[in-house]
Every structure is written in C-alpha cells, then in structure tokens.
N, C-alpha and C positions, 0 to 999 in steps of 0.2 A: 861573369858579367851579368849569368845570368837570375845568379841570384840576387843582383844590384837592380835591375827590370820588373821581377816580383816586386818587391819592395815600397819601388816607385817615392820613398822618401826617403832619405842617407843623411843621415848626422855621422860627418870624417870628421870630430873635435874640430872644428873651428863653426867662421859666422856663417861661410858661405849655405850650407840648407840647399844643398844640392838636390835636385827633382825629377824625374822624369817625367814629360810634359807632353811628349806624344811618343806611343811603341812604338817598335818598326811596323807592326801593323797598319800602322795607323789612327788608335787610339788615344784618345784624351781622356787625360786620367784629371776626372773633376774634383775627388776625391783630397790628390796630391797638390791641388794648385792651391782648395781652398786652404790646405795647412798650409803652405807654403808662404799665402800671403798672412794668415795669423800670425806666421812665426817671426818671420821679415815686416810685420808689422804696414804693410805696400797702402792698404785703405788709407792711411793716415798721413800718404805723400800730396794725394791732391792731386794736383799736373807735376809738381817736382820731383820726379824721375824719368829716366833715360831707360830705353833697350837698348843692347846692344847682343848683336848677333854674328856669326860666324859660317862661310861659308865657305867648301876648296876641295880638291879631291882627296881621297880617302887615304887616311897615313901620310897627311901633307905637315903635322903636327899644330895641326888646329887646338887642341885639349892642350899641348903643351904650351903654346903664347900665351891662352886664356888662363894657364893658372899661374904665367907669369907674371902677365900683365893685371891681372883683375883678381889676383891671389886666392882664385877659390880652388876646387880640389877635383875636378873631371877629372877622370881615368886617364890616364896615359898608355900607349902602346909599349910595350917593352920587345927593343928590336933586338934581343938576344933570344927573342921567342918565335922573331919571323914577323914578317911586313904582314898583316891584317887587318877587320874593321875591328873598331876599338868600341865606338861611341854607335850605339844602334837608338835611330829616333830623333827625339830633340829632347836635350836637354835645359836645366834650368836650374839656374843658381845665382846667388847675391854676391857683389861686388862689395868687397871689401874694404873699409875706409873709403871710399871715393862720396862725396858729394856733389850734387845729389845721390839718392838713390839709384845705384846702378843697378839694373837686373840680365842674368848674359844667359844665352842663349847658347848651345855645342847643340849645332847640326850633322846631323849624319853625313859623311865625306859622297862626295860622287864620284862616277863612274867608278865603282867599286865593283871584285869578282864576283862577291857574294852575291850580288843582286844583278848579275849577269845586264850582257850588252842590251835586252829589251827591254828589261825592268827598270825604266828611268820617268818612269807618275810621279814615285815617293820625293827623287829628289826635284823634279820641277814643284811638284805641291809645298814640301818643307823652303825653296827658294821662296816662292812667292808668300809664304804664309810668313817670312823672316820680313822678306820688302814687307808687308805690311801692317806688322808691328812691332817694327822696329825703325829705331832712331838712326841710328846709324850700323851697319851692313858690314864684318870683315870677309875681303874676301882674298881668302889666304891663297897665295900664287908660289911657284918654282921662280927666280931669276932663269933659270935656264928653258923656261917653257914658252917665256914672251916672245911674241910672236910667234909663234905656234895656232892651229887652229883647235885640236881637239882639248891637249894638256891646259889652255890658254881657256877654260870654261866658255869660250866662246857661244860653240852651240845651243848651251847652259844659259849666255845670258842674253839672248837673242830668244829664247824661247820665254825668258823672263819677263825682256822689256815689252814682249808681242802682248801678254797675258796684259801688263801695266797698263797696256794702253785701253786697255777694257777697264778699266777704272776711271768712276765719272768724274773726279775730281782727288790726286794721286794724294797721298804722302810726301812731303818733301825731302827726300832720307837718305842720308849723309854711305858714298860710295866711298870707304877705304879702303884701298890695295895694298894688302901688304905682303912686298917684294922678301920671298926669305931666301938664304944663302947667297948673299947677293955676292957678286962675281967681281971684277975689276972693275968692270964695264961703270964708269960712272952714272949717278940718279940721272941727275941731270940728261943724260939721252938715254934711259929706259922710261922714262916718264911722257915727254913726249909720244912712243911708239906706242905705249899703254893708253894714251890720253887718246892717240887716233887711231887705235881699233874699237872701243869704247865707241868713238863716233862714227864711225861706220858702220856700228850696229845697231844702233840707234837711226842711224839715216836708214841701212836697209829692211828697219821694221816698219810693216802696211800700217798707218796711224787710222783712228776718227779721221774723221771732214773734221769734224771743231778744234784737233789737236796737231792736224797736220802741217802747221808750220811752227809747233811749239818747239823752241831749244831744249837740248838736255837737261841746259840749267834750270829750265821752269819746274824739272822733275828731282834732278838728283846733283848731290855737290858731290862731289870725284875728289878724293884725295890719295896720295902716294906716298906710302911711305918702302922704304927697305931696312932689313936686317941682318946683321950677319947669321954665318952659319952656328947653331946651336951647339951641336958636337963638335966644330973644329978651336969657335972664337966661343968659347962657353958665357967667359968672362964680359967682353965684348957684349957680346947675345943680349946680356941681362942688365948690361949699359943704356944699350938703347933702349929695352924695353920701359924703363924707369922711366925713360924719355918721355919716351911715347904716354904711358900711363900718367905723366903729368897733364897731357894734352884733355882727358876725361875730367878732370875736375872740373864740374861746373862746366858740364858738356852742353848744356840745354840754354845758358845765359847767351848773350849776343855776342859773336864772336867766337861761340863755340864751334866745338865740331859738328853740334846740333842745333845753333841756336836759330835762325829761320824755320825750322819746323812747324808747318800745318796738322791740325786736325785731333790735335793730342786725346784721346782719352784718358777722362781725372782717371787715379792712381784704383780706386775700388772697384770702377766694372772695368780693369783688368782682363779679370779675367775669364769676367762675361762675352765681352769680346773677342778674346782670345778663340773661346770657346767655339761662337756664332761667326768667326772667320776662316776656322780650321773648317766647320763643318758645310762651310758656301763652297771654300774652296774643294773640300774630298765630292758635295755633289758634281764638281762643273758646274757651276753657277759665274755669272755673272757677277764680281767681288764691286760691289755701289758702296764705293768706304762711306760718304753722304749719308747716303740711308743708313749703314751699316751705324756710323755716331747715333744718328735720330732715332734709331732701332735700342743699341744700347743706352743711348739717353733714357730711354721712356722706360726700358725695365727698371735699371735702375736706381732709374727717380722714381719708379712705382715702387721700386723696394723703399727706399730710404724713407718713404712718403708715409709705408706703412709701420716701419720699424719707428717713427715718432707716433705716429697714432698706436700704437703698442706703449711705446713709452710714457705718452702722453697719460694714459688710461692709467698705468702703474704709478702715474706721479703723486706722493706724498699729501704733498698739497694742495693739488688737485684735490684727490679723495677727503684731505680734510676740509675743504672749500665744499664739496657736493654734499659729504653730510652735516653738514653745521646748515646749508642752505634749505635742505632738508626742514627742517625743524625750526628756522625765523629766518629774517630780514636779516643778513651781514653786511651791515660795514664798509664799506668800499669796496664791496662785489667784484664792480667793470670791472675796477681799475686790478686788484687779484687776478682775476680770470685773465684777462688782455697781457696782464705782463709774463703768466705762464705761458699762454698760446704764443706770446712773442716770442719769446724762448723756444720754445717746440719751433719756428718757422726761422729764429735765426740758427736751430737747429739743421735743418733742413739745408738752407742757402749755404753752409758752411761745409756740407758735405758733399752738395750739388751742385755744386759754386764753377766747375771747368765742365759740365757737362753742358749740352744743347742751350741757348739761351731757350732756344723758344717751347720746347722741350722739357728744361728745369721752371718757365716760368710757366707754364701751362697746368703743369704737376704741380708745382707751388699752387693754386688757385685750387686746384684740386682738391692738396692737402687740407688748405685751410676750410674750403666748402667741406671737408669729413669732419674737421675738428668744431666747424664751429654747430655743423648738423649735432655731435655728439655732446656738445654741451649749452646745447638748447632748450635740454628741457627745467635745466637749472637757472636759466636765467628766466624763462616762464613759470620755476616755480620761487624763484624770487620776484617775483613781478607779482606774481599772486597773494604772498605773505606779505608783500608791499601792500599792497591792494586790502588785502584784512586789514595791519594794522591801522591803515591810511581811516577806512571807517569806522574802527572800532575809535580809534582816537577821534575822530566828528562824532560819534554818538558821546561821548565820553565830554566831551565840550560842550557839545547842542544842549545837552541836559541840563550841565554848570551853567551857561548862558538862560535857561528858560527858566533856572532854578534863583536865579538872579532879579530875576525881571526885567529883563530885556523883553523887547518885542519878539513873534514867532519869527515874522518875515527877518527882522534886522537880524535876528542869532542866525538862522536859515542861512544869510544872504554873509556874513562876515564871518560863520564856519564854514562853511562851501570855500570861499575863496582861498581860506587861509593856508586849509585841509589841502587841494588840488595843490597849491603851491608848493606843497610839502611832498604831494604825493612825487609832481612834476620834478623837485631835486633830486626825491628818492631816485628816481628813471636815467637819472644825469647819473648817477653815482652809481647805478645798476650796469650801465651802458658800456658796450663790451666794443673798443677801438677800432678789431678785424669786419667789426659785422656792422652793418646799418640797418636792423633790427625798428624795428615802427611799431614802439610802447603807444599808440592812440589808441588800440582796442581794449587793452587793460584799463588806460585812458577813459575812456567811455565806458566800458562795463563800472568805473568807481563808482562817475559818474553815475551812471543810470540806480546804482547800487542807491546811493545817496542819495539821490531825486524820489527814489520809492519810500527810502526811512523817512523823509519828511516828510512824504506824502503819508505815510502810516501815523508818524507823531501825527501830524494837522488834523488824519481823523481821529483819533482820541482826543486829541484838547479839544477839535472841536465839540467831537461828543462828549465829553466833560463837561466843558460848556452850557453845552444845549442843553444838558442832564441839572446843569446847575442853574440856569434860567427855568427848566420845566418848573423843577422844584421848587424855586419860589415860586411861581403860578402859582401850581397845586397846592401853596401854600396858602398863597394868597387872593385865592378866590372860592376853594372848596369850603372853608368853614362860615364864609363869609353866606355864598351862597346855602348852605346847609342851614342856616338860622333864618334867609331869607324864604326859605323854602316853609321851613317849620308855620313862621310868622303869615305866609300866604294871605295878602292883598292884591287891591287895584294893584298898587305900584311893584308888589314883588317882581314883574319881569321886567321892566323900566329900573329900577334900583339894578337886578342884575345887570341887564343891557351897559348901564352907566360904571360898575361895579370892570368889568368884562372890557368896556373900552379904555379906561383909564389907568388899567393896571397891565392891560397889554399892551400898550402908546410907549407908558414907561418903560415896561422889561425888554419890548423891539427896540427903542432908543438908544437903551443901555447897550443891550445883547450888539446890535449893531457898530457901535462903539469900540467892544471888544472886537469882532470882526473884522475892522481895519487894519486890526495887530499881523492879519495871516495872511495879507498880497495874497488874497483869489481873487477871481473875475468879479463882476458885476452878476451876470445870471446867475450863480454859488451861492452868493452873498441873499439875490432876492428867495432864494430857494430856501437856506436855513429861513429869513423872518419869515417865509408865507407857512411853513413847516413850525414855528415854536407859533403863530397867528393861529393856524389849524388847532394847535397843543392847547393853548387857552379855551379855545371853542372847544374845543374836548371834555378838556376835563367840567365844563361847566356843566355840559350835552351829559357827558356821565354821571356826575356828581346828580345830576338831574331826573335821571333814570336810577341811579342809585336809590334818592327818599320817594320815587312812584314805588317802586318796590315793596317801601315801607309806608306805603299811603294809609293803610286799613291802620297802623298802630296810630301814624300823627290823627287822625280821624277820632277814633275814639281818645287819646289823650285828650285834641280840643274841647270836643262834647263834655269830655267828665270834668276840663277845666270852669268851662261855660258851665257847664250843668251843676256842680256842685259848689259853687264858689261865686261871692255877689262882684256887683263892681269895683270893688275892695279889693277882690284875691281873697277874700275871708272867707270859712266855709261856712257853706250856706244852714243852714238852721232852718228844718219844716215844721212851722209854728201853726199855720193852716192858713196861713195868710198869701202864701207865695202860688201864682198863678202856675202851678205846674208845665199844664200844653203850652202858654206862650215861652216858659223856656225851655222848654225844650224842643220845641220851632226851633227858637233864638239860638241853641246851641244844632242843634240839625244845619242848619244854614249854615253858619260858621264853617263846619265840618262839609258839607257839601260845596263849599266858596272855597273850602282847602284844596276838597277833590276836582275843582275845576281847574286851579291853578295850575295842578300838580300832573292834570292831564296831558298837555302839550306841552312846545318847545316855542319861548317867541321871543328870542332874540334879535327877529328880523323890525320888534316892532310890531306887524300884523294885526287888524283887527282879526277878531273870529267867535261864533255863536256856540262856544263848548259853555261857556257856562252858563246862556239859558235853554240853552238843550236840554242839560241837568235841567234845571231849576225847573224847568218845561213838566219833563219828563218823571223827577223823580218827585218834585215838592207840590207844585201845584197841578196835581194828577184830579182831572175833572169827574166831579160825583155818577156814577154809575146807575145811582138812580133817580137822576135829571135828566142825565142826555137819555140817546133813542138806544132805544136795546138793539136795534135791528143795525145799526151803524157802529164797527168793529174801528174806536180812532186808529190810526198808524202811530207804532211805537216809532220815537226819535233815533233809540237807543239802538235799533236791531241793525245796527253797522258794524263793520269793522275798521270806518273809517270816518272822519270828523269831516263837515261839509269843511268847511274852511281852510284846515289843516293838513300839508301833506303827509305820507303816512313815513317821510324821513324824520318830523318832527313829531310827530305823533308816540306819548309817552305810557298812557291809558288808553284802547281803544270803546267807544261807545256801549258795546259789548259787556268788556271788563268793566267797565266805572257801571252798570246794571246791577253787575255779579256783586261787586263790591259795597254798592249802596246794600243790596238787601244781606248781606251779612252784618252791616255795620247799622244796621238796623237790630237784627238780630242779637246782636252781642248787648247791643246799648237797653236795649228793650225793660232789660231786668234791672239795670239802676233805676229807667222812670216808674215801674211796678215798685220799688221796694221805698223809692220817695211817697210813690202815692198811698202807700201803707203806715210809712210813717205820719205822711201829716192825718192819716186817718184816726193814727195809734195815738197822735197829739191830741188830736181832738176828742176822742174817749176818755182821755185821764183828764181834762180839764173842766169837764161838767159831772158833779159830782151831785147836784139835787137831782132827790128822785121826780117821777112828772107830777104834778101838780093835783092828780086824782088820789095819787099815795101821798099828798103833802092832804089833803082835803080828809081823808078816811081817817091818817097818826089823829089830826086835833078831835077827830071826832068819838073813833075808839079808844085815846087813849086823854081823855082831861079825865075821867076817877084820878090815874096814875098824875097826873100833872096836878090834881087840887091835892092826894097824896105829900106829893115831894113839897109842895107850902105848905102845910101844917106839919112836918118833920123837916125844916133844916138840914141834918142831922143827915140824912138821904143823901142832897146835895153835895154835903161836903163826899160823901163812896163815892157818887158817880162823876166827880168832878178828879177824884182819887184818880178811878179807872178810865175816863177819858186821857188824863196825863200816861198812865202807862199805854194804854192801846195807842194812843197818839206816838209814843216813845218807840214802841217794837212799832209800828206799821212802816214807823219813818227805818228804824233801823231794820228791816226786815225786805226794805224796796216792796211790797209789795205789789205794790203796780208794776214796777220793773220783771218781777218776777212773771206774773202772770201773760207781761205782755208776748212771751214768748209760748203761751198755751196754758191749758190749764194744768193738765197732767206733770208738766215741767215744773210748774209754777208751785203745786201741793209739796210734788216731793224735793224742793229745793228749800220752801219755805217748814219742811217737818224736819230736814239736818240741820239747820240754820235758827230754831225756837229757843230751843232750849238754853245751846249755849247764850244767846241774847239772852234769856230770862235771870241768866246766872252770875251776868254781866252785869247788869241793869241794879242786881238787889246788892250785889257787890259793890256798886257804883254807894247803896242810899246806906250801905253798910258806915261806906268811907266817909260821907259828908256827917251821919250820924256820931262819928268817932272826933270829929276835930275840934278841939277848945274852944270856948263862948268865945270867947276874948279875942281869940285871932278873926271869928266872924263877923263881918261886917252885913251889911244890909247891900242886897242887890235886887237888881230890876230882875222880879217876876220875868219881862220877857225873852229876856238876855238870855236866864240859866236855860230856860225852857228852849234855847235856840242850840248852845254849847253843846246843850245834855245827848242830846241825841245824837249829837255829833260824833262826842264820845262813845256813844254806842253804838255807834255807824261802822268806827275805825276798827275798835274792837271785834262788835259782830261779822267784818269783811273778813280780819281777820284769822280769828276761829274759822271762821266757814272755808275761807282759803286751805284751812290746812284739815281738811277734814275732807272732803270726794272731790272727784273731775267734774260734778253738777256741779256742787259749790262756786267752783270758780269759776265756768261759764257765766255765773247768774253774778259772779262779783265784776264778771269786765263787764257784762251790759248793764249792770248799773251803773258802772263807771259814766256813761254814753248821759246821765242824767243830769238836769243844772238846773237853777232854781231862779227864777226872773220874778216878776211882779205880777203876771198873768197865772205865777202856776210851773208844771214842771215843761220843758221843751225836751225833743229828740233834735240832735244833730243825724244828716244824713250818713250811711253806713257805708257807702259807695266808695269813699279814702281805705276803708279798711279791709275791701274786699282780696 
C-alpha cells in the first residue's frame, strides 16, 4: 500500500490507469493527474465524459464494487488478513469499455478506526469534493444499516448537504444508493424508507434564503439499487453488477443517469478545475461553483490561446509567407494569411467550445487581437512593398507615356488613376478577413509619393523646356546683337529693340503653348513667361556688356577699316593727293560713334546725350589759345554716370570713355604717322628733276661737253648704252626702295645685290647674242626695255633672297612698289603690322 502511494501512478496491466489523485494527507497530485490525462487522452473528450465517485463506510466493499462494475483494478481488502483501511486518500481510474469516457474516483472510507472518532475533516472534505466534481455519486451502504443513524452515513450526508447549500449554483448530481447484501426485505419496501430519510436530512438542513423552498430534486437525482452478497451469492452478485453496468453506458445522454447534469467543465480543464476545487475545500472557503467555472474557463482558455499563439508562430505556412513578404509583394497574401488565422481560431474554438461562453468569447477576441498584432508587421510590410512596386510601375509607365509624345498632364492623370486603382486592388488582395485595418494611410503616402514624383518630373521637364527656349533665344539674339553693335549706327539700338521684341514674342507664344500641356496654374505660367522674357533681355544686355569690354578693339578695327580702305573697300594708296587729316577725323568720328552706341543700353527707346557729350568732350575740343586762359572749362566726362542714363543701363562710364579714347588715340597715332610718312616719301620719289639753278649751271658748264657729243656721235651711242645699263640696274636693284628705309641700310643692301645683278644682266646679254638670226624678229624697243628689266628684277630678287636676311627685308619692301602713270606709288603699311 505504501509503495503504491509513493508511485502515484500504477500500471496494473490493464487500461484503467489507476492514479492516486489526493493522498491521505490531502496533497493534490498535480503531476500524476497530468500524466493520467495524457495517458487516457481525457483532454480530447470535450464535454463527452462523466465522473463517477463512490463513498461509504470503510471496508464496505467499495473497491470491490468498482472493480466489478467498471473493470478497474483498485486494491481490495484481503478478508483473510483482517478488516482494515485499504484505500487511503482518493484514487482515480478510467472505466474500461464504457462510452463515453468515464472516470472513476475511489474515496477513502468513512468511519474508519485509523482516523479515529474526532478526525472526520478529511471525510467531509473528500465527500464535498466528490459532490463538486462528480456527475454520479455511488453511496455504498449495508442493507441492515437502513434505519440507523450513524451506519447509514446520515451525519455525513447532513454535513455535506449543509456545505452544498453554500454553493451558489450547485451541480445537479445523481446520488445512486447501492444497498449491499440485500436481505429478504423487498427493495420496494427499502427504497421508500431510504428516500424518506434523505428527504428528512434535506429538510433539516439550514438553507440560504434563495434556496429556502428549493426541493431536493433541484440539486440531486436520487436512485436506489440493491445487490446481493458478494461472498454468499457471488454469481448472482456479478449478474446484478453486470446489469447495473449497462446503466452507465451513455450515462450523460438524455434519460441517462446524469442526463440532466449542469455546469460541466470541459475535459481539458478537469485537472485544473479539480485542483482549484480541492484547494478551496482545504482552505474551508465558500465554493462558488459558477465563479469557479468562470475561473477555470479563464485559465484554460488562456492556456489554449497561448498554445495557439505558439502553434501559429511555429506554423510552416506562416513562416514561408512571412519570409516571402519580407522580399516583395505576395499575391493572395490576404487570403493565405486569413486562412492560417482562421484555422488557428477554429482550433481554439474546438478546444474551448465547452467552456463558459462569455469567457471563451472574451479570450477568443484577445487571441484574435494578439494574432493580428503578431501578423500586423507582415501586413504593413506587404503594403510597403505594394506601395513601392506601384510607385516604380508608375514611374516606368509615366516615362513611357511621355516618350510616346503624350501630354504631361494627360499622362500624369491617366497613369495616376490606373496605378491607384491597381494599388487599391492590391490592398483588397492583402486585406485580412479577421482585421479591419485601414490602408488609407498607405494610400495617402503613395499618392504623396506619386505627386512628389510628378512634381519633380514636371520641374525637370519645365527646366528642360525653359533651357531649350533660352538656348533658342540665345542663338537668335547673340550673333545678331553682336553684329548690330559692331556696325554701331543710329539705328543700332532700334534694330536691337525690334529684334528682341520679335524673337521674344515668338518664343513666348511657343513657350506658352508648350506650358499648356503641364496643367499648372496661371500664376506659375506667368512667372515662367516673365522669366523667359527677362532672360531674353538679359541675353541682349549680357552681349552688350561683353561687347563693351572689347570696345577698344572694335574702335581700332573700325578706325583701321575706314582709314586704310576707301569707299569701295579697296586698300588706300597714299599717293600724296589724299587728305590724311580729313580721313583721320572721319575714321575717329566713326570710332567715337561706336563708343557712344556701346556706352549705354537703350532697350526702352529713351533719348540720351551720350553721343553729343562724347563729341563735345573728345572731338570738338575748343582751342585753348583762343579761349580765356583764366577760365578753365568743365570736363563733361569727369563723372561716373551719364546725365540721362541710369547706372543699371550704363555699360561704359564717362570716365572710362575718356580713358578709352586716350588709349585709342595713342594706339592709332602710329598708323596716321606711317600714312603721312608714306605720303611724303611718295612725293619725294616722284620729283626727279634737280632744282632750276642746277639745270642752268649744268647747261652753262656743260656746253663744251655737249658740243663734243655733237661732233662725235659715237659718244652718244656709248652714253645711250650706259644709260640703258644704269636704268636696268636701277630698276633691278630698286635703289629708291632700298634708300626709303635709310641711307646705311640702303647701301648695305645694294652692296650685296650689285654683283649678282650685274652677272645676271651679262648672262642675259650673252644668251640674246647666241640666238640664231633666223629666229630673231624685229622687236619694239620699248617693249624690250620693259620686259628685260622685269626678268632681271626677278632674277636679282631671287638671288638677293638667298644671300642674307637684310636682302630678304629689302625684297619684301620692294614688293610694295607698283607702277602707275604718274610714277611709283606706295600702299599703306597698316595691314602689314
């Protein structure tokens, strides 16, 4: 017996799985109960199970009855060893081959000598425990004890009934009185006596006010059976027990022994419920079964919910879905997740279906809330991927629409509507049936992202469009403005103004038409048009400022062009007839005109006095010798601003103009000096006759020589030949051109060219003498004299070029000599500078 108690769980070679639930000291065997429930699979029974217990005097054959009635294997008393306590505490076993699952509790016998007369607390506690957890309570009693006070367990029943009255809403338990060792007294006579005694006990019990008039049938079903003596009529006893066993089949069905039971605890919560009931009984507290039922339901439903949450977290399908949604959009996400959640909730409903409705529903809501909270990050991740994918699809489709030539606003609206509809469909696909989550925030964020992208693309496109028209305006204005400023006349700024207005108007018209496809407000369009108009003006002003920075170069170019070329744009020849002073004044006036034109921006068409001021200050300078020496005239250019020109439109200040004019005159002075020198040299070269007094002296002093020549004509021939040779050498050596650069350079150059030139002349004469007479024809002497020197000149020039650097310079100088009817003329050396 002691070994059996220590084991707590005993495998007796059958399926009854006997287990000690409560030991003799009142300690509840938690682990043993859990093992028992797992072994008999009680948790799977739901409400389809029954609990049968037995109470009665010690050594009254309770265990024997249970073993024969339910095929259990409780330990029985050995009569040959004497009558003593066999069952200690409360034992638990499973009834074999009876449906539904029936749990049998064998209670320690009452009125035992081992506990003594005063130790009846455990008897009452175990009896109350049996009534609280059992559907059917067998009360084992001897037939000859009917009518007695103590032996019939009347004091115990009275105490139990009193305690039961303290229950708020007791279970309706079936009390099956088993009369053992039935005598000859018929059962029909014994049963009324027994029922009468029970009714008296019930009536004598002090009841709460709410149950003062409650009949016994409201709390208990009373059944009575009688069995023959096991020792004297064993076969008959076994037959009666077998008949009684049939009543326990489907005992919880309507009409069965416990067909009208109430407040049943689901099988999965039986262990916890029994433990809590025993705890309350041990602490001698009021046992409120409805509150206990709620408490058990709460604890058990929480356990089931926690199990389902853990099971959901380990669910392979959920894990795959969670992993997939981290990487991108999962088609059918909502249906898949809803199905997993529904299966989890169905599992909870199946396990918690028999618990208190309010508790079960409350815990189900909590379970659903926790599950939704658990899967919510995956749902948000799904929406995030869906939003990102929709945004990328929008970008691709929008870009493709723009490339195909579709209008910006039309493409933006069509793509937005299409992709937002696709996103809404995706949100519906991701919706979880158990949740009422709102995807409006994700939708609003997507719309903000799309609007932001459209705004960025619009900004980029507007920038490209603006840049395109700015480039067109820059191309249309820069070169023409530069050309107009370079020409610098009275019509320059009116022409620039007309050009600016024409090109700006055309550009603004086309630009406004292009902007109409962007669906932007009128204020923005006006700002863009104003910006483009200002840009066009800035192009003109920028080009004007650029040209103002090069005004000195333009002035020198204009002066050089007008000074060095005539009205037909031919190079000017300084023959001595040109009025260099008038030409210089004309060229400088034109340069001054250019300076006055570029000095200020005149896009508004306002008149100013810049030109007059420059003319007065720089050209029409009063003669200081004729003016009053005591009065110093005011300088109109001694200022940083023009009189009628704002500083914002000033390109060259008066002070800068004065400085530029001074520099201009200094840099063009050399050109004028060279022209004057060339003109004077030309005059000298064209005057070959000596002075009259020299001619008269020659005639007087050379009269004898002249007469000698008349007397000897041969001298005339020699002189003529010498003249021809001298003339040829003069032309070939370009004596006048060599001495134009100075006496010493001329002598040095002629000294290097003299001998080669003489040799070429002699060679030419020799070649002419060796020609056949038949091939010679009569030539015009004048033509021969002209062509001969040219050949000599070519030869001498070639020889001189190979001699030295000095000869090369003189040859280059001689290239400026040209023939004319009036003699040798000189061209201006300005362009060769």
